[in-house]
C-alpha positions as CSV (number, residue, x, y, z in Angstrom):
1,M,0.0,0.0,0.0
2,D,1.3,3.4,-0.9
3,P,1.8,5.3,2.4
4,K,1.2,8.7,0.8
5,K,-2.1,7.5,-0.6
6,N,-3.1,6.2,2.8
7,D,-2.2,9.5,4.5
8,S,-4.2,11.5,2.1
9,S,-7.3,9.4,2.9
10,I,-7.3,10.5,6.6
11,Y,-10.4,12.7,7.0
12,F,-9.8,16.3,8.1
13,P,-12.7,18.7,8.0
14,T,-12.4,21.9,5.9
15,P,-13.1,25.1,7.8
16,F,-16.5,25.3,6.2
17,E,-17.4,21.8,7.3
18,L,-16.2,22.6,10.8
19,A,-18.6,25.6,10.9
20,L,-21.5,23.4,9.8
21,W,-20.7,20.7,12.4
22,L,-20.4,23.3,15.1
23,T,-23.7,24.8,14.1
24,L,-25.4,21.4,14.4
25,L,-23.8,20.8,17.8
26,T,-24.9,24.2,19.1
27,L,-28.5,23.6,18.0
28,I,-28.6,20.2,19.8
29,L,-27.0,21.6,23.0
30,A,-29.4,24.6,23.1
31,I,-32.4,22.4,22.6
32,F,-31.5,19.9,25.3
33,L,-29.9,22.2,27.9
34,T,-32.1,25.3,27.7
35,K,-35.6,24.0,26.9
36,P,-38.4,25.5,29.1
37,G,-40.5,22.8,30.8
38,E,-43.7,23.8,29.2
39,L,-42.5,23.3,25.7
40,S,-41.9,20.1,23.7
41,Y,-38.6,19.5,22.1
42,V,-40.1,20.0,18.7
43,Q,-41.7,23.4,19.7
44,Y,-38.5,24.6,21.3
45,G,-36.4,23.3,18.4
46,T,-38.3,25.7,16.1
47,E,-37.6,28.6,18.5
48,V,-33.9,27.7,18.6
49,L,-33.9,27.7,14.8
50,G,-35.4,31.2,15.0
51,F,-32.5,32.3,17.3
52,W,-30.1,30.9,14.7
53,R,-31.8,32.7,11.8
54,I,-31.9,36.0,13.7
55,G,-28.2,35.8,14.6
56,F,-27.2,34.7,11.1
57,W,-27.1,38.3,9.8
58,E,-26.2,40.2,13.0
59,L,-22.5,40.4,12.3
60,L,-22.7,41.8,8.8
61,D,-20.6,44.8,9.7
62,F,-17.9,42.6,11.2
63,T,-18.1,40.3,8.2
64,L,-17.4,43.1,5.8
65,Q,-14.6,44.3,8.0
66,M,-12.9,40.9,7.8
67,V,-13.4,40.7,4.1
68,L,-11.9,44.2,3.6
69,I,-8.9,43.5,5.8
70,L,-8.0,40.5,3.6
71,I,-8.7,42.3,0.3
72,F,-6.9,45.6,1.2
73,G,-4.0,43.8,2.9
74,H,-3.6,41.4,-0.1
75,A,-3.8,44.2,-2.6
76,L,-1.2,46.1,-0.8
77,A,1.1,43.1,-0.8
78,L,0.7,42.9,-4.6
79,S,2.0,46.4,-5.3
80,P,5.5,46.6,-6.9
81,I,7.1,48.6,-4.1
82,I,5.9,46.2,-1.4
83,Q,6.9,43.2,-3.5
84,K,10.4,44.7,-3.8
85,C,10.6,45.3,-0.1
86,L,9.4,41.9,0.8
87,K,11.8,40.2,-1.6
88,N,14.7,42.1,-0.1
89,L,13.6,41.1,3.4
90,A,12.8,37.5,2.3
91,S,16.2,37.1,0.7
92,W,18.0,37.5,4.1
93,P,17.4,34.0,5.5
94,S,20.0,31.5,4.4
95,N,18.4,28.4,6.1
96,Q,15.2,27.1,7.4
97,I,15.8,28.3,11.0
98,Q,16.4,31.9,10.0
99,A,13.4,31.8,7.6
100,T,11.1,30.5,10.3
101,F,12.3,33.1,12.8
102,L,11.8,35.9,10.4
103,V,8.2,35.0,9.6
104,A,7.3,34.3,13.2
105,A,8.9,37.6,14.4
106,G,6.9,39.5,11.8
107,A,3.6,37.8,12.8
108,L,4.2,38.1,16.5
109,L,5.2,41.8,16.4
110,G,2.3,42.6,14.1
111,G,-0.2,40.5,16.1
112,Y,0.9,42.3,19.3
113,L,0.3,45.7,17.7
114,N,-3.0,44.7,16.0
115,W,-4.3,41.2,15.3
116,G,-5.5,42.0,11.8
117,F,-2.2,43.6,10.8
118,G,-0.3,40.7,12.2
119,L,-2.5,38.2,10.4
120,I,-1.9,39.7,7.0
121,L,1.8,40.5,7.6
122,G,2.5,36.9,8.7
123,A,0.8,35.5,5.7
124,V,2.5,37.7,3.2
125,L,5.9,37.2,4.8
126,A,5.5,33.4,4.8
127,K,4.5,33.5,1.1
128,E,7.4,35.7,0.0
129,V,10.0,33.8,2.1
130,G,8.8,30.6,0.6
131,A,8.9,32.0,-2.9
132,Q,12.5,33.2,-2.5
133,A,13.5,29.8,-1.2
134,K,11.9,28.2,-4.2
135,L,13.6,30.6,-6.5
136,N,17.0,29.8,-4.9
137,R,16.2,26.1,-4.8
138,Q,16.7,26.3,-1.1
139,P,15.0,23.4,0.9
140,I,12.2,24.8,3.1
141,N,9.3,23.5,5.1
142,Y,6.6,25.8,3.6
143,A,3.8,24.5,5.8
144,L,5.9,25.4,8.9
145,L,6.5,28.9,7.6
146,A,2.8,29.4,7.1
147,A,2.0,28.1,10.6
148,S,4.6,30.5,12.0
149,G,2.9,33.3,10.1
150,Y,-0.3,32.5,12.1
151,L,1.4,32.9,15.6
152,G,0.2,36.5,16.0
153,M,-3.2,35.1,16.7
154,M,-1.9,33.4,19.8
155,I,-0.8,36.6,21.5
156,W,-3.2,39.2,20.1
157,H,-5.7,39.3,23.0
158,G,-2.8,40.1,25.4
159,G,-1.6,42.8,22.9
160,L,-2.6,46.4,22.1
161,S,-5.7,45.4,20.2
162,G,-7.1,43.0,22.9
163,S,-10.9,43.3,22.7
164,A,-11.8,42.5,26.3
165,P,-9.2,44.7,28.1
166,L,-9.7,47.6,25.7
167,K,-13.5,47.4,26.1
168,V,-13.4,47.5,30.0
169,A,-11.1,50.5,29.7
170,E,-13.8,52.5,27.9
171,N,-16.0,54.9,29.9
172,G,-19.6,53.6,29.8
173,H,-18.8,50.0,28.7
174,F,-21.6,47.5,29.3
175,L,-20.2,46.1,32.6
176,M,-19.3,49.4,34.1
177,Q,-21.8,49.2,36.9
178,E,-20.3,45.8,38.0
179,I,-16.6,46.5,37.7
180,G,-16.1,50.2,36.8
181,V,-13.5,51.3,34.3
182,I,-10.3,49.2,34.4
183,P,-7.4,51.0,32.7
184,I,-5.0,49.1,30.5
185,G,-2.3,49.6,33.1
186,E,-4.1,46.9,35.2
187,T,-4.6,44.5,32.2
188,L,-2.5,44.8,29.1
189,L,0.4,46.7,30.6
190,S,0.3,44.9,34.0
191,H,3.2,43.0,35.4
192,F,1.0,39.9,35.1
193,N,0.4,40.2,31.4
194,M,3.9,41.4,30.5
195,S,5.4,38.4,32.4
196,I,3.2,35.9,30.7
197,N,3.9,37.5,27.3
198,A,7.6,37.3,27.9
199,L,7.4,33.7,28.9
200,I,5.4,32.6,25.8
201,L,7.8,34.4,23.5
202,L,10.8,32.7,25.1
203,V,9.2,29.3,24.9
204,L,8.0,29.9,21.3
205,A,11.6,30.9,20.3
206,I,12.9,27.6,21.6
207,L,10.1,25.6,20.1
208,L,10.5,27.2,16.6
209,Y,14.2,26.5,16.7
210,L,13.6,22.8,17.4
211,M,10.8,22.5,14.8
212,A,12.8,24.3,12.1
213,K,15.9,22.3,12.8
214,Y,14.4,18.8,12.8
215,S,11.3,19.1,10.5
216,R,11.5,18.0,6.9
217,S,12.5,20.7,4.5
218,D,11.1,19.5,1.2
219,S,8.1,21.7,0.3
220,W,7.8,25.0,-1.6
221,P,4.8,27.3,-2.2
222,K,2.2,26.1,-4.7
223,P,0.8,28.6,-7.2
224,T,-1.7,30.9,-5.6
225,L,-3.7,34.0,-6.3
226,S,-0.8,36.4,-6.0
227,D,1.8,34.6,-8.0
228,G,3.4,36.9,-10.5
229,G,2.2,40.1,-8.9
230,H,1.2,42.9,-11.2
231,K,3.3,44.7,-13.7
232,P,3.1,48.5,-13.5
233,S,0.6,49.9,-15.9
234,T,1.7,52.4,-18.6
235,K,-1.7,54.1,-18.6
236,S,-2.3,57.4,-17.0
237,G,-4.5,57.8,-13.9
238,K,-2.1,58.1,-11.0
239,G,-4.5,60.3,-9.0
240,G,-4.9,57.5,-6.5
241,I,-1.6,58.4,-4.8
242,W,-3.0,61.8,-3.7
243,I,-6.2,60.3,-2.3
244,G,-4.1,57.6,-0.5
245,M,-1.8,60.3,1.0
246,L,-4.8,62.1,2.4
247,M,-6.0,58.9,4.0
248,V,-2.7,58.0,5.5
249,I,-2.1,61.6,6.8
250,S,-5.5,61.5,8.4
251,G,-4.6,58.2,10.1
252,F,-1.4,59.6,11.5
253,L,-3.1,62.7,12.8
254,A,-5.4,60.5,14.7
255,I,-2.4,59.0,16.6
256,L,-1.1,62.5,17.4
257,Q,-4.5,63.6,18.6
258,D,-4.9,60.6,20.9
259,F,-3.8,62.1,24.2
260,S,-4.7,59.0,26.2
261,Y,-2.0,57.0,24.4
262,D,-3.9,53.8,24.9
263,L,-4.3,53.5,21.1
264,A,-7.8,52.1,21.6
265,F,-9.0,53.8,18.4
266,I,-6.8,51.4,16.4
267,N,-9.6,49.0,15.5
268,L,-10.6,47.1,12.4
269,N,-12.0,50.2,10.7
270,Y,-8.8,52.1,11.3
271,I,-6.6,49.3,10.0
272,N,-8.7,49.0,6.9
273,F,-8.7,52.7,6.3
274,M,-4.9,52.8,6.5
275,L,-4.5,49.6,4.3
276,F,-6.7,51.2,1.7
277,G,-4.7,54.5,1.7
278,L,-1.3,52.7,1.6
279,G,-2.6,50.5,-1.2
280,L,-3.5,53.5,-3.3
281,I,-0.1,55.1,-2.6
282,S,1.9,51.9,-3.4
283,H,0.1,51.1,-6.6
284,Q,-0.1,54.8,-7.7
285,N,-2.0,53.8,-10.8
286,L,-5.8,53.4,-10.2
287,T,-6.0,50.8,-12.9
288,D,-3.4,48.6,-11.2
289,Y,-5.1,49.0,-7.9
290,V,-8.4,47.9,-9.2
291,K,-6.7,44.8,-10.8
292,A,-5.1,44.0,-7.5
293,I,-8.4,44.3,-5.7
294,Q,-10.0,41.9,-8.2
295,T,-7.3,39.4,-7.6
296,A,-7.6,39.6,-3.8
297,L,-11.4,39.3,-3.9
298,T,-11.2,35.6,-4.8
299,G,-9.5,34.8,-1.5
300,A,-12.3,36.4,0.6
301,A,-14.8,33.7,-0.4
302,G,-14.2,31.6,2.7
303,I,-15.0,34.5,5.1
304,I,-18.1,35.5,3.2
305,L,-19.4,31.9,3.2
306,Q,-18.6,31.0,6.8
307,F,-19.0,34.1,9.0
308,P,-22.8,34.1,8.8
309,F,-22.8,30.6,10.3
310,Y,-20.7,31.7,13.2
311,A,-23.0,34.7,13.7
312,G,-25.9,32.2,13.8
313,I,-24.1,30.2,16.5
314,L,-23.6,33.4,18.5
315,G,-27.3,34.1,18.1
316,I,-28.1,30.7,19.6
317,F,-25.8,31.3,22.5
318,K,-27.2,34.8,23.1
319,Y,-30.9,34.3,22.8
320,S,-31.3,30.8,24.2
321,G,-29.2,31.4,27.3
322,L,-26.9,28.5,26.4
323,L,-23.7,30.2,27.5
324,V,-25.2,31.1,30.8
325,A,-26.3,27.5,31.3
326,L,-22.8,26.2,30.4
327,G,-21.2,28.9,32.5
328,G,-23.3,27.9,35.4
329,F,-22.2,24.3,35.0
330,F,-18.5,25.4,35.1
331,V,-19.1,27.6,38.1
332,T,-20.9,24.9,40.1
333,F,-17.8,22.7,40.0
334,S,-15.3,25.5,40.8
335,N,-13.9,27.3,43.8
336,A,-11.6,30.3,44.3
337,D,-8.6,28.2,43.6
338,T,-9.8,26.4,40.4
339,F,-12.0,29.1,38.8
340,P,-9.0,30.8,37.0
341,I,-8.1,27.5,35.3
342,V,-11.8,26.8,34.5
343,T,-12.1,30.3,33.0
344,F,-9.1,29.6,30.8
345,F,-10.3,26.3,29.5
346,S,-13.9,27.5,29.0
347,A,-12.8,30.5,27.1
348,S,-10.7,28.3,24.9
349,L,-13.7,26.0,24.3
350,F,-16.1,28.8,23.5
351,N,-13.7,30.3,21.0
352,F,-14.6,27.4,18.7
353,F,-18.2,28.4,18.7
354,I,-17.7,32.2,18.8
355,P,-14.4,33.0,17.0
356,S,-14.5,36.7,17.8
357,G,-12.8,38.1,20.9
358,G,-15.3,40.9,21.2
359,G,-18.3,38.7,20.7
360,Q,-17.1,36.2,23.2
361,W,-16.4,38.9,25.8
362,A,-19.9,40.2,25.3
363,I,-21.5,36.8,26.0
364,Q,-19.0,35.2,28.4
365,G,-17.8,38.3,30.2
366,P,-20.9,38.9,32.4
367,V,-21.0,35.2,33.6
368,M,-17.3,35.2,34.3
369,I,-17.3,38.6,36.1
370,E,-20.2,37.6,38.4
371,A,-18.5,34.4,39.4
372,A,-15.1,36.1,39.9
373,K,-16.7,38.6,42.2
374,N,-18.4,35.9,44.2
375,F,-15.0,34.1,44.6
376,D,-13.4,37.5,45.5
377,L,-10.8,37.2,42.6
378,E,-8.9,40.0,41.0
379,I,-11.1,41.1,38.1
380,P,-8.3,42.6,35.8
381,K,-6.3,39.3,36.0
382,M,-9.5,37.3,35.3
383,I,-10.1,39.3,32.2
384,M,-6.6,38.5,31.0
385,I,-7.0,34.8,31.8
386,M,-10.2,34.7,29.6
387,A,-8.2,36.5,26.9
388,Y,-5.4,33.9,27.1
389,G,-7.9,31.0,26.7
390,D,-9.5,32.7,23.7
391,Q,-6.3,33.4,21.9
392,V,-4.5,30.1,22.4
393,S,-7.4,28.0,20.8
394,N,-7.0,30.1,17.6
395,M,-4.3,27.6,16.8
396,L,-7.0,24.9,16.4
397,Q,-9.9,27.1,15.2
398,P,-9.3,27.5,11.4
399,F,-11.6,30.4,10.8
400,W,-9.0,33.1,11.4
401,A,-6.5,31.2,9.3
402,L,-8.7,31.7,6.2
403,P,-6.9,34.8,5.0
404,L,-3.5,33.1,5.6
405,M,-4.6,30.0,3.7
406,A,-5.9,32.1,0.8
407,I,-2.6,34.0,0.5
408,T,-0.2,31.2,1.1
409,G,-2.1,28.4,-0.5
410,V,-1.5,26.1,2.5
411,T,-4.4,23.8,3.4
412,G,-5.9,23.5,6.8
413,K,-4.7,20.0,7.2
414,E,-1.1,21.1,6.5
415,L,-1.4,24.0,8.8
416,F,-2.9,22.0,11.7
417,K,0.1,19.7,11.9
418,Y,2.1,22.6,13.4
419,T,-0.5,24.8,14.9
420,S,-1.7,21.9,17.1
421,I,1.8,21.8,18.6
422,F,1.6,25.5,19.1
423,F,-1.7,25.0,20.9
424,L,-0.4,22.3,23.2
425,V,2.8,24.2,24.2
426,G,1.0,27.5,24.5
427,T,-1.7,26.0,26.7
428,L,1.0,24.7,29.1
429,V,2.8,28.0,29.1
430,F,-0.3,30.1,29.8
431,L,-1.3,27.7,32.6
432,L,2.2,27.9,34.1
433,G,2.1,31.7,34.0
434,I,-1.3,31.8,35.7
435,L,-0.1,29.5,38.4
436,I,3.0,31.5,39.0
437,W,1.7,35.1,38.8
438,F,-2.0,35.0,39.6
């Protein structure tokens, strides 16, 4: 029997198949765990289907934001000037260890600053480093490179764009009466978070070194949407550069006018605005930019197709009270000593069903805060523990890897071989950090 043929027959769900299976599982759980006594299972099942239908379209704004961050980021990467910069940067590594460290460093730094930026930067870097290795006939493990480009999603919620800690730092947030305003000095910039971030970076550096040194180096990028880039057009129509400059200047002025210096205004809309402006500047010619956008549009199909299903899952959790029921189950079997660990694992689990840090905080946050107050636990640290659980399971939740897979051409099955290792090691590190510094 051909071992390669046998390996390819191993079933691994596609991201869309996983979304469908999670939808079915959520429907079943809601029907059996939240059914009122006066209703039959059939009657309540129709109500739960209604919750799913209502939620299906409730994240349209966020869906469009995710589509645009992929399109604008991909189009920017296709510009001649960015292609040249990336090629110069990608030509630096002379072996697989250096290549892996370069991609991981870009993804981690970008992810710490902003999760969307880190996601696109990691994907583009992995693609270009792999392309340079192929051009030079240098052996490389391209799947490992792509997985390294996804690492920003494992530290983002403890970084400057972390949804939960930024939300509770806002005046008037939805839990203000329960916990007040919690500044980022007590969450993102706390000794607790900084120590755990330093620990995870140290361990990841060691892990990446070992993986790059001992993994097989026999794969190169397959042809993808961006292969070949775009040749500069000879046609006129370079007015886009002036519009782009106005957009970028406006974005930098926002930073100068942010006297709080918490950079909370750097959200998805801000990132998309800047990517749009930078894309216009880097392409200069409007015709070229439109062609780049058309190329990038194809890679957004997965997000357009899947996100409504996750929004529907969120609708079931929200309107049926499923998360409150599950949260109550976890609290029942917890005490002041075990609840931080329970919070970490429950956040990691719920991320599969609600792959949005902000959405998960809106649903899980009130349940977690109430229990933490009853156990007399430090609320800022509990917020960060929930954030750690949310971010580490991104290594197993393929939804946020859709842009990376579209750009790099790596399949979910190839990616999972390495991100599952990141998940296991990351889980151990975060748990160790919680036990040491909580």
